[in-house]
BADODREN-977735 format. One record per residue: x, y, z of N, C-alpha, C in turn; residue number from 1. Coordinates in Angstrom, 1 decimal, padded with zeros to 4 digits. Example, Ala and Ser with C-alpha at 12.3 -4.5 7.8 and 13.67 -1.06 7.14 Angstrom:
     n.xx     n.yy     n.zz    ca.xx    ca.yy    ca.zz     c.xx     c.yy     c.zz     i
    013.2   -005.7    007.8    012.3   -004.5    007.8    013.2   -003.3    007.8     1
    012.8   -002.2    007.1    013.7   -001.1    007.1    012.9    000.0    007.9     2
//
This chain:
     n.xx     n.yy     n.zz    ca.xx    ca.yy    ca.zz     c.xx     c.yy     c.zz     i
    065.0   -024.0    101.1    063.7   -024.1    101.8    063.0   -025.4    101.4     1
    062.7   -026.3    102.3    062.0   -027.5    102.0    060.7   -027.5    102.9     2
    059.6   -027.6    102.2    058.3   -027.5    102.8    057.5   -028.7    102.3     3
    056.7   -029.3    103.1    055.8   -030.4    102.7    054.5   -030.2    103.3     4
    053.5   -030.0    102.4    052.1   -029.8    102.9    051.5   -031.2    102.8     5
    050.6   -031.4    103.8    049.8   -032.7    103.8    048.5   -032.5    104.5     6
    047.7   -033.5    104.4    046.4   -033.4    105.1    045.2   -033.2    104.2     7
    045.4   -033.0    102.9    044.3   -032.8    102.0    043.5   -034.1    101.8     8
    042.4   -034.0    101.1    041.5   -035.1    100.9    040.2   -034.6    100.4     9
    039.2   -035.5    100.5    037.9   -035.3    100.1    037.0   -034.9    101.3    10
    036.3   -033.9    101.2    035.4   -033.5    102.3    034.0   -033.1    101.7    11
    033.0   -033.2    102.5    031.7   -032.8    102.0    031.5   -031.3    102.3    12
    030.7   -030.6    101.6    030.4   -029.2    102.0    029.9   -029.1    103.4    13
    030.5   -028.2    104.1    030.2   -028.0    105.5    031.2   -028.8    106.4    14
    032.0   -029.6    105.8    032.9   -030.4    106.6    034.2   -029.7    106.9    15
    035.2   -030.4    107.4    036.5   -029.9    107.9    037.6   -030.7    107.4    16
    038.7   -030.1    107.3    040.0   -030.7    107.1    041.1   -029.9    107.8    17
    042.2   -030.5    108.1    043.3   -029.8    108.7    044.5   -030.1    107.9    18
    045.1   -029.1    107.3    046.4   -029.2    106.6    047.5   -029.0    107.5    19
    048.6   -029.7    107.2    049.9   -029.5    107.9    051.0   -029.1    107.0    20
    052.0   -028.4    107.5    053.1   -028.0    106.6    054.3   -028.1    107.5    21
    055.2   -029.1    107.2    056.4   -029.3    108.0    057.6   -028.7    107.2    22
    058.5   -028.0    107.9    059.6   -027.4    107.3    060.9   -028.2    107.7    23
    061.8   -028.3    106.8    063.1   -028.9    107.1    064.2   -028.0    106.6    24
    065.3   -028.1    107.2    066.5   -027.3    106.9    066.3   -025.9    107.2    25
    065.3   -025.4    107.8    065.2   -024.1    108.3    064.0   -024.0    109.3    26
    064.0   -022.9    110.1    062.9   -022.8    111.0    062.1   -021.6    110.6    27
    060.8   -021.6    111.1    059.9   -020.6    110.7    060.2   -019.3    111.4    28
    061.1   -019.3    112.4    061.2   -018.1    113.2    061.4   -016.8    112.5    29
    062.2   -016.9    111.4    062.6   -015.7    110.7    061.8   -015.4    109.4    30
    060.7   -016.2    109.2    060.0   -016.0    108.0    058.5   -015.8    108.3    31
    057.9   -015.1    107.4    056.4   -015.2    107.4    056.0   -016.4    106.7    32
    054.9   -017.0    107.1    054.5   -018.3    106.5    053.1   -018.1    106.0    33
    052.9   -018.7    104.8    051.6   -018.5    104.2    051.1   -019.7    103.5    34
    049.8   -019.8    103.3    049.1   -020.8    102.5    048.5   -020.1    101.3    35
    048.7   -020.7    100.1    048.0   -020.3    098.9    047.4   -021.5    098.3    36
    046.5   -021.2    097.4    045.8   -022.4    096.7    045.7   -022.1    095.2    37
    045.7   -023.2    094.4    045.6   -023.1    093.0    044.5   -024.0    092.5    38
    043.5   -023.5    091.9    042.5   -024.3    091.3    042.6   -024.3    089.8    39
    042.2   -025.4    089.1    042.3   -025.4    087.7    041.6   -024.2    087.0    40
    042.3   -023.5    086.2    041.6   -022.4    085.4    041.5   -021.2    086.2    41
    042.0   -021.1    087.4    041.8   -020.0    088.3    043.2   -019.4    088.7    42
    043.2   -018.1    089.0    044.4   -017.5    089.5    044.8   -018.1    090.9    43
    046.1   -018.0    091.1    046.6   -018.4    092.4    046.0   -017.5    093.4    44
    045.6   -018.0    094.6    044.9   -017.2    095.6    045.6   -017.4    096.9    45
    046.1   -016.3    097.5    046.6   -016.3    098.9    045.5   -016.6    099.8    46
    045.7   -017.5    100.7    044.6   -017.9    101.7    044.8   -017.3    103.0    47
    046.0   -017.5    103.6    046.3   -017.0    104.9    047.8   -016.8    105.0    48
    048.2   -015.9    105.9    049.6   -015.6    106.1    049.9   -015.2    107.5    49
    050.9   -015.8    108.1    051.3   -015.4    109.5    052.5   -014.6    109.5    50
    052.5   -013.4    110.0    053.6   -012.5    110.0    054.7   -013.0    111.0    51
    056.0   -012.9    110.5    057.1   -013.2    111.4    057.3   -012.2    112.4    52
    056.9   -010.9    112.1    057.2   -009.8    113.0    056.4   -009.9    114.3    53
    055.1   -010.2    114.2    054.3   -010.2    115.4    053.3   -011.4    115.5    54
    053.4   -012.3    114.6    052.6   -013.5    114.7    051.1   -013.4    114.3    55
    050.8   -012.2    113.8    049.4   -012.0    113.4    049.1   -012.7    112.1    56
    047.9   -013.1    111.9    047.6   -013.8    110.7    046.7   -012.9    109.8    57
    046.8   -013.0    108.5    046.0   -012.2    107.6    045.3   -013.2    106.7    58
    044.0   -013.2    106.7    043.2   -014.2    106.0    042.5   -013.5    104.8    59
    042.4   -014.3    103.7    041.6   -013.8    102.6    040.2   -013.7    103.0    60
    039.5   -012.7    102.4    038.1   -012.5    102.7    037.3   -013.8    102.5    61
    037.7   -014.6    101.5    036.9   -015.8    101.1    037.0   -016.9    102.2    62
    038.0   -016.8    103.1    038.1   -017.8    104.1    037.9   -017.3    105.6    63
    037.8   -016.0    105.7    037.7   -015.4    107.1    036.5   -016.1    107.8    64
    036.8   -016.4    109.1    035.8   -017.0    109.9    035.7   -018.5    109.7    65
    036.3   -019.0    108.7    036.2   -020.5    108.5    037.6   -021.2    108.6    66
    038.6   -020.5    108.2    040.0   -021.1    108.3    040.8   -020.5    109.4    67
    041.6   -021.3    110.1    042.4   -020.9    111.2    043.8   -021.3    111.0    68
    044.7   -020.4    111.0    046.1   -020.7    110.9    046.8   -020.8    112.3    69
    047.5   -021.9    112.5    048.2   -022.0    113.8    049.6   -022.6    113.5    70
    050.4   -022.6    114.6    051.8   -022.9    114.5    052.2   -023.7    115.7    71
    053.0   -024.8    115.5    053.6   -025.5    116.6    055.1   -025.3    116.5    72
    055.7   -024.4    117.3    057.1   -024.1    117.1    058.0   -025.4    117.4    73
    057.5   -026.2    118.4    058.3   -027.3    118.8    058.5   -028.3    117.7    74
    057.4   -028.4    116.9    057.5   -029.4    115.8    057.8   -028.7    114.5    75
    058.1   -027.4    114.5    058.4   -026.6    113.3    057.4   -026.9    112.2    76
    056.1   -026.9    112.6    055.0   -027.2    111.7    053.9   -026.2    111.9    77
    053.3   -025.9    110.8    052.2   -025.0    110.8    050.9   -025.7    110.3    78
    049.8   -025.2    110.7    048.5   -025.9    110.3    047.5   -024.9    109.8    79
    046.6   -025.5    108.9    045.5   -024.7    108.4    044.3   -025.5    108.7    80
    043.5   -025.1    109.7    042.3   -025.8    110.1    041.2   -025.1    109.2    81
    040.6   -026.0    108.4    039.6   -025.5    107.4    038.2   -026.1    107.8    82
    037.3   -025.2    108.2    036.0   -025.6    108.6    034.9   -025.0    107.7    83
    033.7   -025.5    107.7    032.6   -025.1    106.9    033.1   -025.0    105.4    84
    033.7   -026.1    105.0    034.2   -026.1    103.6    033.2   -025.9    102.6    85
    033.5   -025.3    101.5    032.6   -025.0    100.4    033.2   -025.6    099.1    86
    032.4   -026.0    098.1    033.0   -026.5    096.9    034.0   -025.6    096.3    87
    033.9   -024.3    096.4    034.8   -023.4    095.8    036.2   -023.4    096.6    88
    036.3   -024.1    097.7    037.6   -024.3    098.3    038.4   -025.4    097.7    89
    037.8   -026.1    096.7    038.6   -027.1    096.0    039.7   -026.5    095.3    90
    040.9   -027.1    095.6    042.2   -026.6    095.0    043.3   -027.4    095.5    91
    044.5   -027.2    094.9    045.7   -027.7    095.5    046.2   -026.6    096.4    92
    046.5   -027.0    097.7    047.0   -026.0    098.7    048.5   -026.2    098.9    93
    049.2   -025.0    099.0    050.6   -025.0    099.2    050.9   -024.2    100.4    94
    052.0   -024.5    101.1    052.5   -023.6    102.1    053.8   -023.0    101.6    95
    054.1   -021.8    102.0    055.2   -021.1    101.5    055.8   -020.2    102.5    96
    057.1   -019.9    102.3    057.8   -019.0    103.2    057.9   -017.7    102.5    97
    057.8   -016.6    103.2    057.9   -015.3    102.7    058.8   -014.4    103.5    98
    059.4   -013.4    102.9    060.1   -012.3    103.6    059.1   -011.6    104.5    99
    058.0   -011.3    104.0    056.8   -010.7    104.7    055.6   -011.1    104.0   100
    054.4   -010.9    104.7    053.2   -011.4    104.1    052.8   -010.6    102.8   101
    053.3   -009.4    102.7    053.0   -008.7    101.4    054.2   -008.7    100.5   102
    055.2   -009.6    100.7    056.4   -009.6    099.9    056.4   -010.9    099.1   103
    057.4   -011.1    098.3    057.5   -012.3    097.4    057.8   -013.6    098.2   104
    057.4   -014.7    097.6    057.6   -015.9    098.2    059.1   -016.4    098.1   105
    059.6   -017.0    099.1    061.0   -017.6    099.0    061.0   -019.0    098.5   106
    059.8   -019.6    098.4    059.7   -021.0    098.0    058.6   -021.7    098.6   107
    058.2   -022.7    098.0    057.1   -023.5    098.5    057.3   -025.0    098.1   108
    056.6   -025.9    098.8    056.8   -027.3    098.6    055.7   -027.9    097.8   109
    055.7   -029.2    097.8    054.6   -029.9    097.1    053.3   -029.6    097.8   110
    052.3   -029.4    097.0    051.0   -029.1    097.5    050.2   -030.3    097.9   111
    049.0   -030.1    098.5    048.1   -031.1    098.8    046.7   -030.8    098.3   112
    046.1   -031.8    097.7    044.8   -031.6    097.0    043.7   -031.6    098.0   113
    042.8   -030.6    098.0    041.6   -030.5    098.8    040.4   -030.5    097.8   114
    039.5   -031.5    098.0    038.3   -031.5    097.1    037.1   -031.5    098.0   115
    036.2   -030.6    097.7    035.0   -030.4    098.5    033.8   -030.7    097.6   116
    033.2   -031.8    097.9    032.1   -032.3    097.0    031.2   -033.2    097.8   117
    029.9   -033.2    097.4    029.0   -034.1    098.0    028.8   -035.4    097.1   118
//
């Protein structure tokens, strides 16, 4: 599993960023796909997950209504549109493949730093 997250950067509170995750050597079709984040001194937090069985997404309460998970099958890429960003969204974001959204991860790639600050 080779995954590469990109699109992070610095945003002001209330701003937006769009993260991308490209997969190589496999396709998303048979896996659930998720984003998680890791902030210094904090537990890893699952952000959003798209189920392989029906394509539904499951978002953490902390991002509901602000983050949107989408997928481009042709490009084998998934996206996390992050709107109304808050300072507490600051973290390194990773995309990962899962057997199912409530199962273990099969692997993840290099993360991308998101910093929300004025």
